[in-house]
C-alpha positions, 0 to 999 in steps of 0.5 A: 490517243489523247493520253498519247496527246496530253504527255506531248504537251507534259513533254514539252513543257518539261523541254519549256522548263529545262531552258527556262530553268521555271517551275513545271508542275503547275502547267502540267497540272493546269494541261493535266486539268484543262485535260481531264477537266478538272 
């Protein structure tokens, strides 16, 4: 399902951010904007 792909992207970003200690909200919102063309 498409929603699951989006969730996996967000999950990957969150995991990366925990490792790198950077802010993840910008990346997550850009992924969501990409997927839904906001």
